[in-house]
Phi, psi and omega in degrees: 000329179296326178298324179291334179283320187272318186265135179277164173113138179285335178294318177295319178297321179293318178296322177295320178297322175297317178297319178292330177298332180269316189280325183297310179294330184267359184284335181087359181278347180249116175268159180133001175088181185290330179297322179291318176297320178294325177296317178293321178297317179297317178301314181292326177294321177296315178299317180297318181296318181291319177295320180294318178296320178291325178294324180280340182285342177074042175301143185286153176264158176295157183299324179220156179270089182275120173073019182294314181293320181295317181290325177295313180296317179296318179298316180290321179293333176274326185287319183296310178294328178299312178296316181299318180296315180291323178294322177293322178295322178293319182297331181280348180279152177264076182252155172298158184302317181295320179292323178295317178297314181295320180293320179293316177296320178297319178295320178296312179296320178298316179295315179297323176296317179293320177295320176302319180293327179283325190272310185273131188254017178259128185296323180295318178288343179293344175300327176296316180296315178295321178294318178295320176297322177294320176298319177299317177295323178296318179294321176294323176295320177296320178296320179292326178293329177285332184264340183260159171297150185303328182284345179258351182289141178289161178302143189294323186264010184297315180292325178295315180296314179297319179292318179298318178295316180297313181295321178297318178295317180296315179295321178297314179297316182297314181291324177293318178295320180293324182284313188267330181256349177089354182203142175252015179279138178295329180293340178270356183294328180287346179278347181277135180231157179292000000 
């Protein structure tokens, strides 16, 4: 996920989504059985296919890279302390080892997703950030299910459904903007008029 934050390009984002389709279900940070893992794999495969198709379609880039360095620096300066603060809060809890691992991985994915949203200014690539934040929430939900009594644990697929709806809306908006406005870059949004 860090590569998607640092390296530009929709092709790299598509390859990362393919990698996440394999690693997220097999990582063990998400409890809930194979149907939940298959759901996450399917979500990442759809994101990878749409990003790959958009990379091959040749959507235009903005004329200049306005504010790229500043947003990257601000995103990283906000993301690193955010993760450190949450990781320290998890370390202070008296959780079982499996719940601690899932909570730490969830916090990392959630933080990387938020940093991706701050750093990358392409609406289509923001699907990676929303998806990573959703994986983080799913891992945190798995950690809470390990730490709570079974009757208080939230439903296992809730984060997957919410993430799928969010990613579908983001992809729909990005593709509609690229088709009708000619660009899915956030920097071009101020050029659109009624």
